[in-house]
N, C-alpha and C positions, 0 to 999 in steps of 0.2 A: 649812375651805374645801372646795369641791366639786371633783369631777373627779379628775385625776391628780396634783394638787399634792403631797399628802402622800407618795405613792410616789416621785415624782421627787426631792423634797427628801431623803428618806431614802437614795435611791440616790446622790445627790450627796455626802452626808455619809459614806456607806460608801466612796465612791471617793476620799475624802481632800479633797474640795472644802470651801472655807470661805466663810461668808457675809461679804460686803464691806460692803454698804450697801443701803438701800432706793432704788429707782429711782422713775421717775414712775408715778403711779397705784398699781396693786397689783403692781408688778414688783419683783423682788429681783435684786441683782447678786451673783454668786458667783464665786470664783476657783477655777480648775481647775489643779492642779499637773501634771496629765497633759499638757495642751495649753499650759500657761503663758499662759492667756488668761482673760478674764472672760466669764461666761455669764449670760444674762438668764433668769430664771424668773418666769413669770406666775402669780400666786396663783390665778387663775381658769382655769387650763389645763384644758380639758374635751375636747380632741381628742387622740386617741392619737398622731397623726402629729406634732403639735406637741410633745407630751411626749417622744417618741422623738428629735425634732430637738434638743431641749435636751440630752438625754443624749449625743447624737452630738457636739454642740458641745463638751461637756465631756470627750470622749474615752472615754465609757463605752458599753457595749453596749446595744442596744435591750431594752426590758422589755415592751412592749405590742404 
């Protein structure tokens, strides 16, 4: 996948998040034990602000 997907996915895994299921289209649903919430990750994420927003939703620090 293009953009920031691989880095965000790796950060979610390193942060203890777990893959839950596929969402609509090319989205994935992940569970964050830090926030006790589900987070949506777009496989086509190509904007750093969106990538950082996903990390923020998961309770992880910005990377980009």
